[in-house]
N, C-alpha and C positions, 0 to 999 in steps of 0.2 A: 504494500500500500504506500502510495506517495502522498505528500502534503497536497499536491495538486488534485489528486483524486478525492481527498477529503474535502477540499475547498469546493470542488464541483458538486459533490453531494450536499454539502452545507448550503451552498448558494441556491440550489434547487429547493431544498426544504425551507429555507428562510424566505424564498420567493413565493411560497404558498403550496408547493407540491408536498402535501402531507404524506404521500406514499414514500417519500425519500427520507423521512425523519429517521427511521431505523437504520437505513443505509448510511446516513451521515454519522449517526452515533457509532455504528460498527466501524466505519472508516476512521473516525477519530480514535477509537480504541486500538485499531490495528497499527497505527503509527507507532505506538508505544510498546508493542510486544518485544521488540529487540532490546529494550531497556532504556530508550531515550527518555529523558526527564524534562528537558527544556521544552517550553511552549505547551506543556500539558494543561495548565490552567487556561491558556488562551483557547485551545480547542474545546475544552469542556464548557467554557463560557459561551463560545459561539454556538455549540449544540444546545445548551440550555436556553439561549435566546431564541433559537429556531423553534424549540418546543413551546416556549412562552408565546411566540407570535402565532403558533398553530392552535393555541388555546389549551394545550396540555400542561396545565399549571403544576400539577403534582410532580410530573417528570422533570419539568424545568427546575422546580425547587430542589429536587433530589440531586440533579446534576450540578446545580450551583453549590449545594452542600458538599458534594464530592470534591469539587474544584477548590472550595475554601479549605478543605482538609489538606489537599495537595499543597496549596499555597502556604499553609501553616507549616507543613513538614519541610518545605523548601525555603521558607523565609521569603517568599515571593509576594509582592503586593501589587503587581501591575494591574491585575484584573479584580482585585478585592472589592473596590467600590462598585463596579458594575455587577459583580456577583451578588452583592448585598442588595442592589437595586432589583435584580431579577428575583431573588427570594422575596423581597418586600412586595413586589407586584404579584408574584405567583401566590403568595400566602396571605395577601392583604395584611401584611405585617408592617405597621408604621415604624416600629423600632428598627427593623432591618433597613427600611428606606432612609431613616434618619442617619443610621450608621454609614450607609453608602454615601449619603450627601456630605457628611462630615469628612469622610475620606476623600471624596472628590474635591472638596474645597481645599483640604490639606495638600493634595497632589496637583492642584490647579488643572484638573482634568476638564477642560472647557467643553469638549464635545459631550461628555457625560453629564456635566452640569446642565446643559441645555435639555437633557432628556428627563430631568427630575422635576417634580412639582415645585412651583415657586415658593410655596409656603414652608418648604423644608430648608431653604437656603437663606443665608444672610443677604441683605439687599446688595451689598458690594460684590457678591460673587458672580453675578450674572454678567 
């Protein structure tokens, strides 16, 4: 499995082809079978977002939880704010949304800040 193959499956799933969700998830998993650790949180985040867009909130929340666990193990924070946003939306959890918003502000993650509800952010962060 190549990263390109994963991205093709993910793009189709994210674009609305619900039939490709499982293939995107399997492709994301296959990349890591040889032991690769880097980018694991990025692919899990992307697949979780695709499931969220497809309305499969429970799966999106579980994938985001897995990615947060990997991020914790690796000390990696690059996707943490977005993963918390995904869990917050999927679970209707205001605490997760606030945690994601705080991290996004700390990291000056402007593209993510634009995707968060205004009432979660300090006025100066937009």
